[in-house]
N, C-alpha and C positions, 0 to 999 in steps of 0.2 A: 099327243104322244100316248101310245097305248102302254099301260103298265103290264108287264109280264114278269113279275119277280120270280126268281128262282130261289127257293128256300133250301138251306142245308140244315138238317136236323141232327142233333146229337143222338147217339145210341143210348137210350136210357138203361138198357141192360148192362152195358159196360160200366157206366157210372155207378150203378147200384152195386155191382160186384166189387168194384174198387173200394167203395166206401165200407163194404162189409169186411173185406180182406185186410184192410190196413190195421184196424185195432188188433185182430188176431196176429198179424205179423209183428206188431210191437210187443205183444205179450210173449209170443214164442221166442223172439230174439232176446228179450230181457231174461227169460227163464233159461235159455240155452247158455248165454254168456255168463250168467250168475253161477250156474252149475259148473261150468268149466273153470271159472276162477276159483270157486270154492274147493273143487277137487284138486286143482293145482296147488293151492295154499296148503291143504292137508298133506300133500305129497312132499312138498319142498320143506315145510317146517319140521324141525327135529322133534321127535317125541319127548315128552317130559314125564317124569316119574315122581310120585308122592309117597312119602313114608311118614307114619304117625306114631308117636309114643304117648303114653298116658301116665299121669301121676295123680295121686289122690291125696286130699287133705284129711288128716286124721286128728281128731281132738285128743288132747292129753287128759290127765286125771282132773285138771281144774277147768275143763272146757266142755262144750257139748257139740252136737252135730250142727246146730244152727250157726255157731261161730265158725265151725269148719267150712260150712257152705259159703259164708261171707268171705272168708279169707281165700277160698278157692277162686272166687270171682276176682279178688284183688290180685292174686298171684298170676292169674291168667292175663291180666292187663300188663303186669310188670314183666312178663316173660320176654316181650319184644322191646324192652327198654335198653338203653345203652349199657347200663351196669351189668345186666345179665348177658347180653350179647358180647360185650367186651371180654367177659370171663370165658365165654364159650368159643371164641374164635380160634384159640390156639389148638384145642382138641378137635375142632371141626375142620381145621386146615384151610379156612377161607376168611377173608376180611369181614369186618363188621357190616359194611354196606351190602355184601352178598347175603349175609344172614337176615338183615333187615328187609331186603327185597324178597326173599324166598321163604321166610318162616312165618307161619300164622298160628294163632292159638284159638281155641274154642272152649267155652265152659257151658255147663248145664245149670239151669235154674233149680233143678230138682236133686242133683247129685254133686258132691264136692270133688268133682273130677275135672282135670285139665287135659286137653288134647293139644299136643304140639306137633304141627305138621310142617314138613319141609319139602320143597319142590326143586328138582334139578334134572337136567338132561342125562345125568349119570345116576343109576339106581343106588350105587354104594354111597355116593356123596349125599343123596337125599336122606338116607337112613342115618348117616354119620352126623349131619347137621341137626336132625331132630333129637338124637340122643345127646349130643353135646349141649344143646340148649336146655334139655330136660335136666341134665346133671347140674348145670350151672344154676338153674332156677331152684333146684332142691337144696343146693349148698347155701344159697342166699336166704332161702326161707327158713332153713333149720338153724341158722345162726341166731335167729330171734325167737325161736320157739319157747324160750324161757319166759318171754313177756307176752307172746301171742297165744301160748298154750295150744298151738296147732303146728303140726309138722307135716312135711310132704314126704310121701313114700311112693317109690316107682311102682306102678301097677302093671305096665306092659311096655317093654322097650320096642323101639321101631325096628322092623326087620327089612331086609333088602327087598324092594318091590320087584316083581317078576313081569308085570304088565304095565304099559304106560297108562297114565290117566288123561293124557291129552286126547282130543278128538281125532278119530281116524279120517282118512280121505273120503270115505263114504259119507260120514256125518257132515264134514265140512262141505262136501258137494251138495248134500240135501239142503243145508242151510243157505248156501249160495243160490241154489235153484229157487228156494222160497223168496229170498231177498230180491233176486232178479225179476221174478214174476210180480212181486209187490211194487218194485220201482216202475215196471212197465205199466201196471195198472194206474199208478199215480200219474205217470206221464200222460195217460189217456184222459185222466180227470182234469188236468190243468191245461190241456191243449186248447187253443182258441176255437170257439164254436162258430159255425157259419150262421150268419143272419138270414132272415127271410129275403132281404134285398139281394144278397149274394145269390141265393137260390133262384130268385126271379131272373137275375141277369144271366145266370148260367143256363136256365131252362129256356130263355127267349131265343128263338131261332134267328139266325142271321139272314138278312134279305139282300139279294143282289139283283139289280134291275136287269131286265132282259134286253137283248139287242133291239135297237130301233129299226123299223122297216124303212125301205127307200122312200115310200110315199110320205111317211112322217117327216123324214129329213127334208124332202122337197117342199112340204107345206111350211116348215119352219123357215126356209130360205125365202 
């Protein structure tokens, strides 16, 4: 029997183009989806406002600036405790759990100053909470100034914010775009890699035997 195989070859150009386009397609898809989700989140989420008030620790006659600095650090930690927040809730008009969730304090290692910041979707409520906590903290601290020799004085009250401090849709969209591109790149890194055996099996052409002639069939019979 005469072998006359007919071979069907894969088109190498098509396979190469597909292998090149797939990674770029994953990256482009991840980047696009991340940007859309980030922009949508920034658009749907309500803006938040932050107001900050400042108090300063002042030493009395029997104290010095070093003691005032140390007490400022202690009062900064005490500002978000239940005793102070419980005293501030009535003037702030919100429960203690709201103050605990939305009020933060910050102190400086170089200056005896305490910053009390409050965040809220309503600008007026943000400034009201910051000022209420500041007043409550000042009252609590000055009750013991006879023994601590340090008193708290309001340095700057919180004013009603005019611009939100939350990220805009443009910023959240850029963050989503970066995150989507990063996830797409990670997906490419962790995908299964083709082995040499798979490449050999793919590159090997398939053989189909040719039709036998009449003489070959007669000889076999």
